[in-house]
C-alpha positions as a Markdown table, in Angstrom:
| # | Residue | x | y | z |
|---|---|---|---|---|
| 1 | Unk | -29.0 | -15.5 | 6.5 |
| 2 | Unk | -31.1 | -17.7 | 8.7 |
| 3 | Unk | -31.5 | -16.4 | 12.3 |
| 4 | Unk | -31.7 | -19.8 | 14.0 |
| 5 | Unk | -29.2 | -21.6 | 11.8 |
| 6 | Unk | -26.5 | -18.9 | 11.2 |
| 7 | Unk | -26.6 | -16.5 | 14.1 |
| 8 | Unk | -25.0 | -18.9 | 16.7 |
| 9 | Unk | -21.3 | -18.5 | 16.3 |
| 10 | Unk | -21.6 | -15.3 | 14.3 |
| 11 | Unk | -19.3 | -12.5 | 15.5 |
| 12 | Unk | -20.7 | -10.7 | 18.5 |
| 13 | Unk | -24.0 | -12.6 | 18.3 |
| 14 | Unk | -24.4 | -12.2 | 22.1 |
| 15 | Unk | -25.2 | -8.5 | 21.4 |
| 16 | Unk | -27.7 | -9.2 | 18.6 |
| 17 | Unk | -31.4 | -8.5 | 18.6 |
| 18 | Unk | -34.2 | -8.0 | 16.1 |
| 19 | Unk | -36.1 | -4.7 | 15.6 |
| 20 | Unk | -39.2 | -4.9 | 13.4 |
| 21 | Unk | -39.7 | -1.4 | 12.0 |
| 22 | Unk | -41.4 | -1.0 | 8.7 |
| 23 | Unk | -40.6 | -1.9 | 6.1 |
| 24 | Unk | -37.7 | -4.1 | 7.3 |
| 25 | Unk | -36.9 | -6.4 | 10.1 |
| 26 | Unk | -33.6 | -5.1 | 11.3 |
| 27 | Unk | -30.7 | -7.0 | 12.8 |
| 28 | Unk | -28.9 | -4.8 | 15.4 |
| 29 | Unk | -25.9 | -5.4 | 17.6 |
| 30 | Unk | -25.4 | -3.1 | 20.6 |
| 31 | Unk | -22.7 | -2.8 | 23.3 |
| 32 | Unk | -21.0 | -0.4 | 25.6 |
| 33 | Unk | -21.9 | 2.9 | 27.3 |
| 34 | Unk | -21.2 | 6.5 | 26.5 |
| 35 | Unk | -21.7 | 8.7 | 23.4 |
| 36 | Unk | -23.5 | 6.7 | 20.7 |
| 37 | Unk | -21.7 | 5.5 | 17.6 |
| 38 | Unk | -23.7 | 4.1 | 14.7 |
| 39 | Unk | -21.8 | 1.7 | 12.5 |
| 40 | Unk | -22.8 | 1.1 | 8.9 |
| 41 | Unk | -21.2 | -1.7 | 6.8 |
| 42 | Unk | -20.6 | -1.6 | 3.1 |
| 43 | Unk | -22.5 | -3.4 | 0.3 |
| 44 | Unk | -22.1 | -7.2 | 0.5 |
| 45 | Unk | -20.9 | -7.2 | 4.1 |
| 46 | Unk | -22.7 | -7.3 | 7.5 |
| 47 | Unk | -22.1 | -6.5 | 11.1 |
| 48 | Unk | -19.3 | -9.1 | 11.2 |
| 49 | Unk | -17.0 | -6.5 | 9.5 |
| 50 | Unk | -16.9 | -4.6 | 12.9 |
| 51 | Unk | -16.1 | -7.7 | 15.0 |
| 52 | Unk | -12.8 | -6.3 | 16.2 |
| 53 | Unk | -13.4 | -2.5 | 15.9 |
| 54 | Unk | -16.8 | -2.5 | 17.7 |
| 55 | Unk | -15.6 | -4.1 | 21.0 |
| 56 | Unk | -12.6 | -1.6 | 21.1 |
| 57 | Unk | -14.9 | 1.4 | 20.6 |
| 58 | Unk | -17.4 | 0.0 | 23.1 |
| 59 | Unk | -14.9 | 0.5 | 25.9 |
| 60 | Unk | -15.9 | 4.2 | 26.0 |
| 61 | Unk | -18.9 | 4.4 | 23.7 |
| 62 | Unk | -22.3 | 3.0 | 23.1 |
| 63 | Unk | -21.8 | 1.2 | 19.8 |
| 64 | Unk | -24.8 | 0.3 | 17.6 |
| 65 | Unk | -24.1 | -1.8 | 14.4 |
| 66 | Unk | -26.8 | -3.0 | 12.1 |
| 67 | Unk | -27.2 | -5.0 | 8.9 |
| 68 | Unk | -28.5 | -3.1 | 5.9 |
| 69 | Unk | -31.8 | -4.2 | 4.3 |
| 70 | Unk | -31.6 | -7.6 | 2.7 |
| 71 | Unk | -28.0 | -8.2 | 3.9 |
| 72 | Unk | -26.8 | -10.3 | 6.8 |
| 73 | Unk | -29.7 | -10.9 | 9.1 |
| 74 | Unk | -31.8 | -7.9 | 8.2 |
| 75 | Unk | -34.9 | -9.2 | 6.4 |
| 76 | Unk | -35.9 | -6.9 | 3.5 |
| 77 | Unk | -39.5 | -5.8 | 3.6 |
| 78 | Unk | -39.6 | -3.8 | 0.4 |
| 79 | Unk | -37.4 | -4.5 | -2.6 |
| 80 | Unk | -37.8 | -1.0 | -4.0 |
| 81 | Unk | -36.2 | 0.7 | -0.9 |
| 82 | Unk | -32.5 | -0.3 | -1.4 |
| 83 | Unk | -31.4 | 3.0 | -3.0 |
| 84 | Unk | -29.3 | 5.5 | -1.1 |
| 85 | Unk | -32.1 | 8.0 | -0.3 |
| 86 | Unk | -34.7 | 5.4 | 0.5 |
| 87 | Unk | -32.3 | 3.4 | 2.7 |
| 88 | Unk | -31.3 | 6.6 | 4.6 |
| 89 | Unk | -35.0 | 7.5 | 5.1 |
| 90 | Unk | -35.8 | 4.1 | 6.5 |
| 91 | Unk | -32.7 | 4.2 | 8.7 |
| 92 | Unk | -33.7 | 7.7 | 10.0 |
| 93 | Unk | -37.1 | 6.4 | 10.9 |
| 94 | Unk | -35.5 | 3.6 | 12.8 |
| 95 | Unk | -33.1 | 5.9 | 14.6 |
| 96 | Unk | -36.1 | 8.1 | 15.6 |
| 97 | Unk | -38.3 | 5.2 | 16.8 |
| 98 | Unk | -35.5 | 3.8 | 18.9 |
| 99 | Unk | -34.5 | 7.2 | 20.4 |
| 100 | Unk | -30.9 | 6.8 | 19.2 |
| 101 | Unk | -29.0 | 10.1 | 19.1 |
| 102 | Unk | -25.8 | 9.3 | 17.2 |
| 103 | Unk | -22.8 | 11.3 | 18.4 |
| 104 | Unk | -21.1 | 10.0 | 15.2 |
| 105 | Unk | -21.6 | 7.7 | 12.3 |
| 106 | Unk | -18.9 | 5.3 | 11.2 |
| 107 | Unk | -19.4 | 3.9 | 7.8 |
| 108 | Unk | -17.4 | 1.7 | 5.5 |
| 109 | Unk | -17.5 | 2.1 | 1.7 |
| 110 | Unk | -21.2 | 2.4 | 0.7 |
| 111 | Unk | -22.0 | 2.6 | 4.4 |
| 112 | Unk | -20.0 | 5.9 | 4.5 |
| 113 | Unk | -22.1 | 7.3 | 1.7 |
| 114 | Unk | -25.2 | 6.2 | 3.7 |
| 115 | Unk | -23.8 | 7.8 | 6.8 |
| 116 | Unk | -23.3 | 11.1 | 5.1 |
| 117 | Unk | -26.8 | 11.0 | 3.6 |
| 118 | Unk | -28.2 | 10.2 | 7.0 |
| 119 | Unk | -26.3 | 13.0 | 8.6 |
| 120 | Unk | -27.7 | 15.4 | 6.1 |
| 121 | Unk | -31.2 | 14.2 | 6.9 |
| 122 | Unk | -31.1 | 14.3 | 10.7 |
| 123 | Unk | -32.1 | 17.4 | 12.5 |
| 124 | Unk | -28.9 | 17.3 | 14.7 |
| 125 | Unk | -26.2 | 16.2 | 12.2 |
| 126 | Unk | -23.7 | 13.8 | 13.8 |
| 127 | Unk | -20.1 | 13.7 | 12.9 |
| 128 | Unk | -19.2 | 11.2 | 10.2 |
| 129 | Unk | -16.2 | 9.0 | 9.9 |
| 130 | Unk | -15.9 | 7.3 | 6.4 |
| 131 | Unk | -13.6 | 4.4 | 5.8 |
| 132 | Unk | -12.8 | 4.1 | 2.1 |
| 133 | Unk | -16.0 | 5.9 | 1.4 |
| 134 | Unk | -17.7 | 5.0 | -1.9 |
| 135 | Unk | -18.4 | 8.5 | -3.1 |
| 136 | Unk | -17.8 | 8.3 | -6.9 |
| 137 | Unk | -20.6 | 8.6 | -9.4 |
| 138 | Unk | -20.1 | 5.4 | -11.2 |
| 139 | Unk | -22.9 | 3.1 | -12.4 |
| 140 | Unk | -24.3 | 2.2 | -9.0 |
| 141 | Unk | -22.1 | 0.3 | -6.6 |
| 142 | Unk | -20.8 | -1.9 | -9.4 |
| 143 | Unk | -18.0 | 0.6 | -10.0 |
| 144 | Unk | -16.9 | 0.7 | -6.4 |
| 145 | Unk | -17.1 | -2.4 | -4.4 |
| 146 | Unk | -15.8 | -5.7 | -5.6 |
| 147 | Unk | -15.8 | -4.4 | -9.1 |
| 148 | Unk | -15.4 | -7.5 | -11.2 |
| 149 | Unk | -17.9 | -9.6 | -9.2 |
| 150 | Unk | -20.4 | -6.7 | -8.9 |
| 151 | Unk | -20.4 | -6.0 | -12.7 |
| 152 | Unk | -21.1 | -9.7 | -13.5 |
| 153 | Unk | -23.9 | -10.0 | -10.9 |
| 154 | Unk | -25.5 | -6.8 | -11.9 |
| 155 | Unk | -25.9 | -8.0 | -15.5 |
| 156 | Unk | -28.5 | -10.6 | -14.4 |
| 157 | Unk | -30.0 | -11.0 | -11.0 |
| 158 | Unk | -30.5 | -14.7 | -11.7 |
| 159 | Unk | -26.8 | -15.2 | -11.4 |
| 160 | Unk | -27.3 | -14.9 | -7.6 |
| 161 | Unk | -28.6 | -18.5 | -7.6 |
| 162 | Unk | -25.7 | -19.8 | -9.7 |
| 163 | Unk | -23.2 | -17.9 | -7.7 |
| 164 | Unk | -24.3 | -19.2 | -4.3 |
| 165 | Unk | -24.5 | -22.7 | -5.7 |
| 166 | Unk | -20.9 | -22.8 | -6.7 |
| 167 | Unk | -18.2 | -24.8 | -4.9 |
| 168 | Unk | -15.2 | -23.7 | -2.9 |
| 169 | Unk | -16.8 | -20.6 | -1.5 |
| 170 | Unk | -13.8 | -20.0 | 0.8 |
| 171 | Unk | -11.5 | -19.7 | -2.2 |
| 172 | Unk | -13.8 | -17.4 | -4.0 |
| 173 | Unk | -14.3 | -15.2 | -1.0 |
| 174 | Unk | -10.5 | -15.0 | -0.6 |
| 175 | Unk | -10.1 | -13.9 | -4.2 |
| 176 | Unk | -12.9 | -11.4 | -3.8 |
| 177 | Unk | -11.3 | -9.8 | -0.7 |
| 178 | Unk | -7.8 | -9.8 | -2.1 |
| 179 | Unk | -9.1 | -8.1 | -5.3 |
| 180 | Unk | -9.8 | -5.1 | -3.1 |
| 181 | Unk | -6.3 | -4.8 | -1.9 |
| 182 | Unk | -6.9 | -6.3 | 1.6 |
| 183 | Unk | -5.5 | -9.3 | 3.3 |
| 184 | Unk | -7.5 | -11.1 | 6.0 |
| 185 | Unk | -7.0 | -14.3 | 8.0 |
| 186 | Unk | -8.9 | -17.5 | 7.3 |
| 187 | Unk | -11.5 | -16.9 | 10.0 |
| 188 | Unk | -12.4 | -13.5 | 8.5 |
| 189 | Unk | -12.5 | -15.0 | 5.0 |
| 190 | Unk | -14.9 | -17.7 | 6.4 |
| 191 | Unk | -17.5 | -15.1 | 7.3 |
| 192 | Unk | -17.5 | -13.7 | 3.8 |
| 193 | Unk | -17.7 | -17.2 | 2.4 |
| 194 | Unk | -20.9 | -17.8 | 4.4 |
| 195 | Unk | -22.4 | -14.5 | 3.2 |
| 196 | Unk | -21.7 | -15.2 | -0.5 |
| 197 | Unk | -23.2 | -18.6 | -0.1 |
| 198 | Unk | -26.5 | -17.2 | 1.1 |
| 199 | Unk | -29.0 | -16.4 | -1.7 |
| 200 | Unk | -31.0 | -13.9 | 0.2 |
| 201 | Unk | -27.9 | -11.9 | 1.1 |
| 202 | Unk | -26.6 | -11.9 | -2.5 |
| 203 | Unk | -30.0 | -10.8 | -3.8 |
| 204 | Unk | -30.1 | -8.1 | -1.2 |
| 205 | Unk | -26.7 | -6.9 | -2.4 |
| 206 | Unk | -27.9 | -7.0 | -6.0 |
| 207 | Unk | -30.9 | -4.8 | -5.2 |
| 208 | Unk | -28.6 | -2.3 | -3.5 |
| 209 | Unk | -26.3 | -2.2 | -6.5 |
| 210 | Unk | -29.2 | -1.8 | -9.0 |
| 211 | Unk | -30.9 | 1.1 | -7.1 |
| 212 | Unk | -27.9 | 3.0 | -5.8 |
| 213 | Unk | -27.2 | 6.6 | -7.1 |
| 214 | Unk | -24.7 | 8.7 | -5.2 |
| 215 | Unk | -24.7 | 11.7 | -7.5 |
| 216 | Unk | -27.4 | 13.7 | -5.5 |
| 217 | Unk | -25.4 | 13.1 | -2.3 |
| 218 | Unk | -22.2 | 14.4 | -3.9 |
| 219 | Unk | -24.1 | 17.6 | -4.9 |
| 220 | Unk | -25.4 | 18.0 | -1.3 |
| 221 | Unk | -22.1 | 17.5 | 0.5 |
| 222 | Unk | -21.4 | 21.3 | 0.8 |
| 223 | Unk | -24.5 | 21.5 | 3.0 |
| 224 | Unk | -23.2 | 19.2 | 5.7 |
| 225 | Unk | -21.6 | 21.4 | 8.4 |
| 226 | Unk | -20.8 | 18.5 | 10.8 |
| 227 | Unk | -17.1 | 17.6 | 11.1 |
| 228 | Unk | -16.1 | 14.6 | 8.9 |
| 229 | Unk | -13.1 | 12.4 | 8.7 |
| 230 | Unk | -12.4 | 10.3 | 5.6 |
| 231 | Unk | -9.9 | 7.5 | 6.1 |
| 232 | Unk | -8.5 | 5.6 | 3.1 |
| 233 | Unk | -6.2 | 2.8 | 2.6 |
| 234 | Unk | -3.4 | 3.6 | 0.1 |
| 235 | Unk | -3.7 | 0.1 | -1.4 |
| 236 | Unk | -7.5 | 0.2 | -1.9 |
| 237 | Unk | -8.2 | -1.3 | -5.3 |
| 238 | Unk | -12.0 | -0.9 | -5.0 |
| 239 | Unk | -12.3 | 2.8 | -4.2 |
| 240 | Unk | -9.3 | 4.9 | -5.1 |
| 241 | Unk | -8.2 | 7.2 | -2.2 |
| 242 | Unk | -8.6 | 10.3 | -4.4 |
| 243 | Unk | -12.3 | 9.7 | -4.3 |
| 244 | Unk | -12.3 | 10.6 | -0.6 |
| 245 | Unk | -9.8 | 13.5 | -1.2 |
| 246 | Unk | -12.3 | 15.1 | -3.7 |
| 247 | Unk | -15.2 | 14.5 | -1.3 |
| 248 | Unk | -13.3 | 16.1 | 1.6 |
| 249 | Unk | -12.7 | 19.2 | -0.6 |
| 250 | Unk | -16.5 | 19.6 | -1.1 |
| 251 | Unk | -17.3 | 19.2 | 2.6 |
| 252 | Unk | -17.1 | 22.4 | 4.7 |
| 253 | Unk | -15.3 | 20.7 | 7.6 |
| 254 | Unk | -13.5 | 17.5 | 6.6 |
| 255 | Unk | -10.1 | 15.8 | 6.9 |
| 256 | Unk | -8.7 | 13.1 | 4.7 |
| 257 | Unk | -6.2 | 10.6 | 6.0 |
| 258 | Unk | -4.5 | 8.1 | 3.6 |
| 259 | Unk | -2.9 | 5.1 | 5.4 |
| 260 | Unk | -0.1 | 3.2 | 3.7 |
| 261 | Unk | -0.2 | -0.6 | 3.7 |
| 262 | Unk | -3.9 | -1.0 | 4.0 |
| 263 | Unk | -6.6 | -1.9 | 1.4 |
| 264 | Unk | -10.4 | -1.5 | 1.1 |
| 265 | Unk | -11.1 | -3.3 | 4.4 |
| 266 | Unk | -8.6 | -1.2 | 6.4 |
| 267 | Unk | -10.8 | -1.4 | 9.6 |
| 268 | Unk | -10.6 | -5.2 | 9.5 |
| 269 | Unk | -6.9 | -5.2 | 8.8 |
| 270 | Unk | -5.8 | -2.8 | 11.6 |
| 271 | Unk | -8.9 | -2.2 | 13.8 |
| 272 | Unk | -6.8 | -0.8 | 16.8 |
| 273 | Unk | -5.3 | 1.8 | 14.5 |
| 274 | Unk | -8.6 | 2.8 | 13.1 |
| 275 | Unk | -10.1 | 3.0 | 16.6 |
| 276 | Unk | -7.3 | 5.3 | 17.6 |
| 277 | Unk | -7.9 | 7.6 | 14.7 |
| 278 | Unk | -11.7 | 7.7 | 15.4 |
| 279 | Unk | -11.1 | 8.6 | 19.1 |
| 280 | Unk | -8.5 | 11.2 | 18.1 |
| 281 | Unk | -10.9 | 12.8 | 15.6 |
| 282 | Unk | -13.9 | 12.8 | 18.0 |
| 283 | Unk | -11.8 | 14.2 | 20.8 |
| 284 | Unk | -10.4 | 17.0 | 18.6 |
| 285 | Unk | -13.9 | 17.9 | 17.3 |
| 286 | Unk | -15.2 | 18.1 | 20.8 |
| 287 | Unk | -12.4 | 20.3 | 22.0 |
| 288 | Unk | -12.9 | 22.6 | 19.0 |
| 289 | Unk | -16.6 | 23.0 | 19.8 |
| 290 | Unk | -16.1 | 23.6 | 23.6 |
| 291 | Unk | -17.5 | 26.9 | 24.7 |
| 292 | Unk | -15.0 | 29.6 | 25.7 |
| 293 | Unk | -14.6 | 30.0 | 29.5 |
| 294 | Unk | -16.4 | 32.8 | 31.2 |
| 295 | Unk | -14.1 | 35.5 | 32.5 |
| 296 | Unk | -14.7 | 37.6 | 35.6 |
| 297 | Unk | -16.1 | 41.1 | 34.9 |
| 298 | Unk | -13.5 | 43.7 | 34.0 |
| 299 | Unk | -10.9 | 41.1 | 32.7 |
């Protein structure tokens, strides 16, 4: 996506800034005050996916959302660093350089896997909220997100050019979204249509699919002591809800909530509901960790 051409009119663009931190040039959106929440989108999306959820959470949190390398407005600086471990390492370096101290990470789909990996890598692990977390050891992301399209694109990276050159992108974007079990309005579909029409964005997504391997993360989940909440949409046709149920069973401190009537993009379908669940989870986790009150001597 071109910064000068495409950023004006992009959701929450008034909060956007660029952060050059090797190897990438990151697009970051920041708003609000309070405990820091780091928002990570899924493969093929961008910060636009948080356009309704982020302002809600920013009423009582500092919300930081960013585009993953090669996607949206983040310029990829190294094509070989789109795998899960490499992306988490680059993100951890960015977090340290900026002095961010995430109170919690909110991730969607592959962004949830990235959030869990990042939490494992940080010295002070933040809480993690995963929304339809892509935590199944299929062949890269192709088995999780937008399965039909992803498999076709992964066969040959040259199809990115043919795909972006096709007509009626809005109709293709709608079919793509609806194939995941979600229903979005025309404005939301329009954002995805712009993304799938951008060659650099599609190529960045392809690099992520080609390099992604979640199996080491799944093996490492029992080592994450931070509280986690895994939210799924019952109608998700991209990542079955039982993927999160199995992951929650491997995590030492995790809850799994399955919401009826929602698909893969549950946070875009009902952002207020998801925001409420996030606040409830963070509040309960804080109460559980509160120190016991000191009692007077002899009591």
